[in-house]
C-alpha positions as CSV (number, residue, x, y, z in Angstrom):
1,X,0.0,0.0,0.0
2,X,1.0,3.6,-0.6
3,X,2.1,5.7,2.3
4,X,-0.6,8.2,3.4
5,X,1.7,11.2,2.9
6,X,2.3,10.1,-0.7
7,X,-1.4,9.8,-1.4
8,X,-2.0,13.3,0.1
9,X,0.9,14.7,-2.1
10,X,-0.6,13.1,-5.2
11,X,-4.0,14.5,-4.5
12,X,-2.6,18.0,-4.0
13,X,-0.6,17.7,-7.2
14,X,-3.7,16.6,-9.1
15,X,-5.7,19.5,-7.8
16,X,-2.9,21.9,-8.7
17,X,-2.6,20.4,-12.2
18,X,-6.4,20.8,-12.8
19,X,-6.3,24.4,-11.5
20,X,-3.4,25.3,-13.8
21,X,-5.2,23.7,-16.7
22,X,-8.4,25.6,-16.0
23,X,-6.5,28.8,-15.7
24,X,-4.8,28.3,-19.0
25,X,-8.1,27.4,-20.6
26,X,-9.7,30.6,-19.3
27,X,-6.7,32.7,-20.5
28,X,-6.9,31.2,-23.9
29,X,-10.7,31.8,-24.1
30,X,-10.2,35.4,-22.9
31,X,-7.4,36.0,-25.4
32,X,-9.2,34.6,-28.4
33,X,-12.4,36.4,-27.5
34,X,-10.5,39.7,-27.1
35,X,-8.8,39.3,-30.4
36,X,-11.9,38.4,-32.5
37,X,-14.2,41.2,-33.4
38,X,-17.8,40.4,-34.5
39,X,-20.2,42.5,-36.6
40,X,-23.9,42.3,-37.1
41,X,-25.2,41.0,-40.4
42,X,-28.2,43.1,-41.4
43,X,-28.6,42.0,-45.0
44,X,-31.6,39.7,-44.4
45,X,-33.5,41.7,-41.8
46,X,-37.2,42.4,-42.6
47,X,-38.5,46.0,-42.9
48,X,-40.3,47.6,-40.0
49,X,-43.6,47.2,-41.7
50,X,-43.0,43.5,-42.5
51,X,-42.0,42.8,-39.0
52,X,-44.9,44.5,-37.4
53,X,-47.3,42.9,-39.8
54,X,-45.9,39.5,-38.8
55,X,-46.6,40.3,-35.1
56,X,-49.9,41.9,-35.9
57,X,-48.7,45.2,-34.3
58,X,-49.1,47.5,-37.3
59,X,-50.4,50.2,-35.1
60,X,-46.9,50.8,-33.8
61,X,-45.5,51.6,-37.2
62,X,-46.1,55.4,-36.9
63,X,-44.5,55.5,-33.5
64,X,-41.3,53.7,-34.7
65,X,-41.0,56.0,-37.7
66,X,-41.7,59.2,-35.7
67,X,-38.9,58.1,-33.3
68,X,-36.5,57.7,-36.2
69,X,-36.5,53.9,-36.4
70,X,-36.7,53.6,-40.2
71,X,-34.9,50.3,-40.3
72,X,-35.1,47.2,-38.0
73,X,-31.3,47.1,-37.5
74,X,-31.6,50.2,-35.3
75,X,-34.0,48.4,-33.0
76,X,-31.8,45.3,-32.8
77,X,-28.9,47.4,-31.4
78,X,-31.0,48.8,-28.5
79,X,-30.9,47.4,-25.0
80,X,-33.9,46.0,-23.1
81,X,-33.9,48.9,-20.7
82,X,-34.0,51.4,-23.6
83,X,-37.0,49.6,-25.1
84,X,-38.9,49.6,-21.7
85,X,-38.3,53.3,-21.4
86,X,-39.5,53.9,-24.9
87,X,-42.7,51.9,-24.2
88,X,-43.4,54.0,-21.2
89,X,-42.9,57.2,-23.3
90,X,-45.2,56.0,-26.0
91,X,-47.8,54.8,-23.6
92,X,-47.9,51.2,-25.0
93,X,-47.5,47.8,-23.4
94,X,-43.8,47.1,-22.8
95,X,-44.4,43.5,-23.7
96,X,-45.4,44.5,-27.2
97,X,-42.1,46.3,-27.7
98,X,-40.2,43.4,-26.3
99,X,-42.1,41.1,-28.7
100,X,-40.7,43.2,-31.5
101,X,-37.2,42.9,-30.1
102,X,-37.4,39.1,-29.6
103,X,-38.8,38.7,-33.1
104,X,-35.8,40.5,-34.5
105,X,-33.4,38.4,-32.5
106,X,-34.5,35.4,-34.6
107,X,-32.9,37.2,-37.6
108,X,-29.8,38.1,-35.7
109,X,-26.6,36.8,-37.4
110,X,-23.0,37.8,-36.5
111,X,-19.9,37.2,-38.4
112,X,-16.2,37.7,-37.6
113,X,-14.7,40.9,-38.8
114,X,-11.8,40.2,-41.1
115,X,-9.3,43.0,-40.8
116,X,-6.6,43.4,-43.5
117,X,-3.2,44.6,-42.2
118,X,-2.4,47.8,-44.1
119,X,0.8,47.9,-46.0
120,X,2.5,51.2,-44.8
121,X,4.2,51.7,-48.2
122,X,0.9,51.2,-50.1
123,X,-0.9,53.5,-47.7
124,X,1.8,56.2,-48.3
125,X,1.6,55.6,-52.0
126,X,-2.1,56.0,-52.1
127,X,-2.0,59.3,-50.1
128,X,0.3,61.0,-52.7
129,X,-1.4,63.6,-55.0
130,X,1.4,64.3,-57.5
131,X,2.9,61.9,-59.9
132,X,3.6,61.1,-63.6
133,X,1.9,59.1,-66.3
134,X,4.6,56.9,-67.9
135,X,3.8,56.0,-71.4
136,X,5.8,52.9,-72.7
137,X,8.7,53.9,-74.9
138,X,8.0,57.6,-74.3
139,X,10.8,60.2,-74.1
140,X,9.1,62.1,-71.4
141,X,6.6,61.4,-68.6
142,X,3.4,63.4,-68.1
143,X,3.0,65.3,-64.8
144,X,-0.4,65.1,-63.0
145,X,-2.2,66.1,-59.9
146,X,-5.0,63.8,-58.6
147,X,-8.4,65.3,-57.8
148,X,-9.2,66.0,-54.2
149,X,-11.8,63.2,-54.3
150,X,-9.8,60.8,-56.5
151,X,-9.5,57.1,-55.6
152,X,-5.9,55.7,-55.5
153,X,-4.3,55.4,-58.9
154,X,-4.4,51.9,-60.5
155,X,-1.3,49.8,-60.3
156,X,0.4,48.4,-63.4
157,X,0.1,49.3,-67.1
158,X,-3.2,50.0,-68.7
159,X,-4.1,50.8,-72.4
160,X,-5.3,54.3,-73.2
161,X,-8.6,55.3,-74.8
162,X,-9.7,58.8,-75.9
163,X,-13.3,59.8,-75.1
164,X,-15.4,59.3,-78.3
165,X,-16.5,62.9,-78.4
166,X,-13.1,64.2,-77.1
167,X,-14.7,65.7,-74.0
168,X,-16.5,62.8,-72.2
169,X,-19.7,65.0,-72.3
170,X,-21.7,62.0,-73.4
171,X,-21.9,58.6,-71.8
172,X,-20.3,56.0,-74.0
173,X,-21.5,52.6,-74.8
174,X,-18.2,50.7,-74.8
175,X,-16.8,49.5,-71.5
176,X,-13.6,51.2,-70.4
177,X,-12.9,48.6,-67.7
178,X,-9.2,48.1,-67.4
179,X,-8.5,51.2,-69.5
180,X,-7.4,54.8,-68.9
181,X,-10.1,57.2,-70.4
182,X,-8.8,60.5,-71.5
183,X,-10.8,63.7,-72.2
184,X,-10.2,67.4,-72.8
185,X,-11.5,70.1,-70.5
186,X,-14.5,72.1,-71.7
187,X,-18.0,71.7,-73.3
188,X,-19.6,70.3,-70.1
189,X,-19.1,70.3,-66.4
190,X,-16.5,68.3,-64.7
191,X,-19.2,66.4,-62.8
192,X,-20.7,65.3,-66.1
193,X,-17.3,64.1,-67.4
194,X,-16.5,62.2,-64.2
195,X,-20.0,60.6,-64.1
196,X,-19.8,59.6,-67.7
197,X,-16.3,58.1,-67.2
198,X,-17.6,56.2,-64.2
199,X,-20.7,54.9,-66.1
200,X,-18.4,53.1,-68.5
201,X,-16.3,51.6,-65.7
202,X,-13.1,53.4,-66.6
203,X,-10.2,52.3,-64.4
204,X,-8.8,55.8,-64.5
205,X,-9.9,59.2,-65.8
206,X,-7.4,61.7,-67.1
207,X,-8.6,65.2,-67.8
208,X,-6.5,67.4,-70.1
209,X,-6.4,71.0,-69.0
210,X,-6.8,73.9,-71.5
211,X,-3.5,75.5,-70.2
212,X,-0.2,74.4,-68.8
213,X,-1.5,75.0,-65.2
214,X,-1.7,72.0,-62.8
215,X,-3.8,71.9,-59.7
216,X,-6.0,69.5,-57.7
217,X,-9.5,69.6,-58.9
218,X,-12.1,69.9,-56.1
219,X,-15.5,68.3,-56.4
220,X,-17.3,71.6,-56.5
221,X,-14.9,73.3,-58.9
222,X,-16.8,76.2,-60.4
223,X,-19.9,75.3,-58.4
224,X,-19.0,75.7,-54.8
225,X,-20.6,72.3,-53.8
226,X,-18.8,69.3,-52.3
227,X,-18.5,65.8,-53.6
228,X,-21.3,64.4,-51.5
229,X,-23.8,67.0,-52.7
230,X,-22.7,66.7,-56.3
231,X,-22.6,63.0,-56.4
232,X,-19.1,62.8,-57.9
233,X,-17.9,59.2,-58.1
234,X,-15.6,58.5,-55.2
235,X,-14.2,55.2,-56.6
236,X,-12.8,56.8,-59.8
237,X,-9.1,57.6,-60.0
238,X,-9.1,61.0,-61.5
239,X,-6.2,63.2,-62.7
240,X,-5.5,66.6,-64.3
241,X,-2.6,67.0,-66.8
242,X,-1.3,69.9,-68.8
243,X,-2.6,70.8,-72.2
244,X,0.8,69.8,-73.7
245,X,-0.1,66.1,-72.9
246,X,-2.9,65.9,-75.4
247,X,-1.0,64.9,-78.5
248,X,1.2,62.4,-76.7
249,X,-1.9,60.6,-75.2
250,X,-3.6,60.6,-78.5
251,X,-0.6,59.1,-80.2
252,X,-0.4,56.4,-77.5
253,X,-4.0,55.6,-77.8
254,X,-3.8,55.3,-81.6
255,X,-0.6,53.1,-81.3
256,X,-2.1,50.9,-78.7
257,X,0.7,51.8,-76.2
258,X,-0.1,51.3,-72.5
259,X,0.8,53.6,-69.6
260,X,1.3,53.5,-65.9
261,X,0.1,56.1,-63.5
262,X,2.8,56.4,-60.8
263,X,2.5,58.5,-57.7
264,X,5.7,60.2,-56.6
265,X,7.0,61.3,-53.3
266,X,8.8,64.6,-53.3
267,X,10.6,65.2,-49.9
268,X,10.4,68.8,-48.7
269,X,13.4,70.8,-49.8
270,X,14.5,68.1,-52.3
271,X,14.1,68.6,-56.1
272,X,14.0,64.8,-56.7
273,X,10.8,62.8,-56.6
274,X,10.6,59.0,-56.5
275,X,8.1,56.2,-56.4
276,X,7.3,54.5,-53.2
277,X,6.6,50.9,-54.2
278,X,9.6,48.8,-55.3
279,X,7.8,47.7,-58.5
280,X,7.1,51.3,-59.5
281,X,10.7,52.4,-59.2
282,X,11.3,52.4,-62.9
283,X,12.8,54.7,-65.5
284,X,10.0,57.3,-65.9
285,X,11.2,58.4,-69.3
286,X,13.7,57.4,-72.0
287,X,16.3,60.1,-72.0
288,X,18.9,58.3,-74.1
289,X,19.9,55.2,-76.0
290,X,21.8,54.0,-79.1
291,X,21.0,54.0,-82.8
292,X,22.0,50.7,-84.4
293,X,22.6,50.3,-88.1
294,X,20.8,47.3,-89.5
295,X,23.2,44.6,-90.6
296,X,26.4,46.4,-89.4
297,X,28.2,46.5,-86.0
298,X,27.7,50.2,-85.7
299,X,25.9,52.2,-83.0
300,X,25.7,55.8,-82.0
301,X,24.6,57.3,-78.7
302,X,21.6,59.7,-78.7
303,X,19.8,61.9,-76.2
304,X,16.1,62.4,-76.6
305,X,13.9,65.5,-76.8
306,X,12.2,66.6,-73.6
307,X,8.7,66.5,-75.2
308,X,6.8,63.3,-75.0
309,X,7.4,61.3,-78.2
310,X,7.0,57.6,-78.5
311,X,10.1,55.8,-79.8
312,X,9.2,53.6,-82.8
313,X,9.8,49.9,-82.7
314,X,11.6,47.9,-85.4
315,X,14.0,49.0,-88.1
316,X,13.2,52.1,-90.2
317,X,14.9,53.8,-93.1
318,X,16.9,56.9,-92.5
319,X,16.6,59.9,-94.8
320,X,18.5,63.2,-94.7
321,X,16.2,66.3,-94.9
322,X,16.6,68.6,-97.9
323,X,17.6,71.2,-96.9
324,X,19.5,69.5,-94.1
325,X,18.7,72.3,-91.6
326,X,14.9,71.6,-92.1
327,X,14.2,75.2,-91.5
328,X,12.2,75.7,-94.8
329,X,10.0,73.7,-97.0
330,X,11.3,70.1,-97.4
331,X,12.1,69.3,-101.0
332,X,12.1,65.5,-100.4
333,X,9.0,65.4,-98.2
334,X,7.6,62.5,-100.2
335,X,10.6,60.3,-99.1
336,X,10.2,61.0,-95.4
337,X,7.0,59.0,-94.6
338,X,7.7,56.5,-91.9
339,X,11.4,57.3,-91.8
340,X,13.9,58.7,-89.3
341,X,14.8,62.0,-90.7
342,X,18.3,63.6,-90.2
343,X,18.5,67.3,-89.7
344,X,21.4,69.6,-88.7
345,X,21.3,71.9,-85.7
346,X,21.0,75.7,-86.3
347,X,19.1,78.4,-88.1
348,X,15.7,77.6,-86.5
349,X,14.4,76.0,-83.3
350,X,14.3,72.3,-82.6
351,X,10.5,72.4,-82.3
352,X,10.1,74.1,-85.7
353,X,12.2,71.3,-87.3
354,X,10.3,68.5,-85.5
355,X,6.9,70.0,-86.6
356,X,8.0,70.3,-90.2
357,X,9.4,66.8,-90.3
358,X,6.3,65.3,-88.5
359,X,4.0,67.1,-90.9
360,X,5.8,65.4,-93.8
361,X,5.2,62.0,-92.3
362,X,8.5,61.4,-90.6
363,X,8.5,58.9,-87.7
364,X,11.2,60.7,-85.8
365,X,13.9,63.4,-86.0
366,X,17.6,62.8,-85.5
367,X,19.3,66.1,-84.9
368,X,23.0,66.4,-85.7
369,X,24.8,68.6,-83.1
370,X,27.4,71.2,-83.7
371,X,31.1,70.0,-84.0
372,X,32.7,69.8,-80.6
373,X,29.5,70.3,-78.6
374,X,28.6,68.0,-75.6
375,X,25.2,66.4,-76.2
376,X,22.3,67.9,-74.3
377,X,18.6,67.0,-74.5
378,X,16.7,69.2,-76.9
379,X,13.5,71.1,-75.9
380,X,10.6,73.0,-77.4
381,X,8.2,75.7,-76.4
382,X,4.8,74.9,-74.9
383,X,3.0,75.9,-78.1
384,X,5.4,73.7,-80.1
385,X,4.9,70.7,-77.7
386,X,1.2,70.9,-78.5
387,X,2.0,70.3,-82.2
388,X,5.0,67.9,-82.1
389,X,3.8,64.4,-82.6
390,X,7.2,62.6,-83.1
391,X,10.2,61.9,-80.9
392,X,13.4,63.9,-81.4
393,X,17.0,62.7,-80.8
394,X,20.4,64.4,-80.7
395,X,23.6,62.8,-81.9
396,X,27.2,64.1,-82.1
397,X,28.5,65.8,-85.2
398,X,30.7,62.9,-86.1
399,X,27.9,60.3,-85.6
400,X,25.6,62.5,-87.7
401,X,28.1,62.5,-90.6
402,X,28.2,58.7,-90.5
403,X,24.4,58.5,-90.4
404,X,24.2,60.8,-93.4
405,X,26.4,58.4,-95.3
406,X,24.2,55.5,-94.3
407,X,21.1,57.4,-95.5
408,X,22.6,57.9,-98.9
409,X,23.2,54.1,-99.2
410,X,19.5,53.4,-98.2
411,X,20.4,52.3,-94.7
412,X,18.0,51.3,-92.0
413,X,18.3,51.8,-88.2
414,X,16.5,50.9,-85.1
415,X,16.6,52.4,-81.6
416,X,17.6,50.8,-78.4
417,X,16.6,52.7,-75.2
418,X,19.4,52.9,-72.6
419,X,18.3,55.5,-70.0
420,X,20.9,57.3,-68.0
421,X,23.3,58.6,-70.6
422,X,21.8,62.1,-70.5
423,X,23.2,62.7,-67.0
424,X,26.7,61.6,-68.1
425,X,26.7,64.0,-71.0
426,X,25.3,66.8,-68.8
427,X,28.3,66.3,-66.4
428,X,30.7,66.7,-69.3
429,X,28.9,69.8,-70.6
430,X,28.7,71.5,-67.3
431,X,32.2,70.8,-66.0
432,X,34.3,73.8,-65.1
433,X,37.7,73.0,-66.4
434,X,40.9,74.1,-64.5
435,X,43.1,76.6,-66.3
436,X,46.3,74.8,-65.4
437,X,47.2,71.8,-67.4
438,X,48.1,69.5,-64.6
439,X,44.7,69.6,-62.7
440,X,43.0,69.6,-66.1
441,X,44.7,66.3,-67.0
442,X,43.7,64.8,-63.7
443,X,40.1,65.7,-64.2
444,X,40.1,64.4,-67.8
445,X,41.5,61.1,-66.5
446,X,38.8,60.8,-63.9
447,X,36.0,61.6,-66.4
448,X,37.5,59.1,-68.9
449,X,37.3,56.4,-66.4
450,X,33.6,57.2,-65.6
451,X,32.7,57.2,-69.3
452,X,34.5,54.1,-70.5
453,X,31.0,52.7,-71.6
454,X,30.6,55.4,-74.3
455,X,32.9,55.8,-77.2
456,X,31.4,59.1,-78.2
457,X,31.9,60.6,-74.7
458,X,35.5,59.3,-74.7
459,X,36.1,60.8,-78.2
460,X,34.7,64.1,-77.0
461,X,37.0,64.1,-73.9
462,X,40.0,63.2,-76.1
463,X,39.2,66.0,-78.5
464,X,39.0,68.5,-75.6
465,X,42.3,67.1,-74.3
466,X,44.1,67.5,-77.7
467,X,42.8,71.1,-78.0
468,X,44.2,72.0,-74.6
469,X,47.6,70.3,-75.1
470,X,48.3,72.1,-78.4
471,X,46.9,75.5,-77.4
472,X,49.5,78.3,-77.5
473,X,49.3,78.9,-73.7
474,X,50.6,75.4,-73.1
475,X,53.4,75.4,-75.6
476,X,57.0,75.6,-74.3
């Protein structure tokens, strides 16, 4: 037999074990109940009239409505004491009120609230109001401001469609789901445009301003009312862009080229803006690349124009403009259709040349720079940007001379985008060179090392070096 003190010890241990197990069970129940939030399902509740008719208490309908109980879900949330007080105030039998409450209880259903954990980066991204529309293969991105009431911009690339009437003043019949709908400002209210865009399920709505001004459109713009009063769709991502974006968006729509709407974060005091989400940290525009000769191991660096032109795909013929400066009527306009057109720099503006070449059917302009100049991106005036529909590129004088030879031989070229070269050329062009030869040579050597990936940049540096070494001030 077991000793009495062992039996007593075993009994105490068993009691302690059960107590600890019970405590752990209670803690787990408390923990789980505290972490699970429930919500009332009101989808299948009967109306007040239906419920009172079921209980044969139709005479109470007026009292419920007068007290503001227009839906049965409001009654379901009231406590018994509140119902008893209400019965006393109404001068009706409290049991009748409680019958109503008990009847509703039969319809009561609760479900667990599923809470999604917010991604802080996504929340930050969706709070940004400034950004750029990045058209695939475009030489420049389009700035935008989102409307005050805009839903977050869609993620990923979407095709572009222009409003059938140009202004979205009529509701279309074709679904715009999964597409960016574009319309110009004017001819009807902004509310009409947004409502029509929403009615065809547009995934985003881009409004082109009638000036180069950018601002956040308010719901009551020009009316003074707010979004709730006007009924502006609150689930429609809506953006305003400058007037200069019209031609680029039209070209993209016609070419079937897609675009991404990327919000950008611009830190206070910093001139640089960047995307927040890792997948949206892409090159916003194609600022540079190389021209490759079809069937020959030759390529030439180019920098693009700052207007938004879409670089063509595939190999195209190259033709030299006649006259080469493209500042007057082109004598060989019939040869330029679908071609990359070579033009020399000077005598008139870049924009004038690009418009003239585009009007003649050219697919793109290749500008030949002055001898000895460091490449820079070419620009145009706002008025010209409204009329230029083709991309422009700048090449060095030496590269241009070789391309003119290829053009005379009926050569064809294609473009390969390689963003990032513009900054390297800009560094060369903006460098302040030391007057003394020794520090000059040190700087040249450093820049050569940083530009080993570009033969044109190296050639430019070597040319500058030769000029300095043979200049009279450096001769013995």
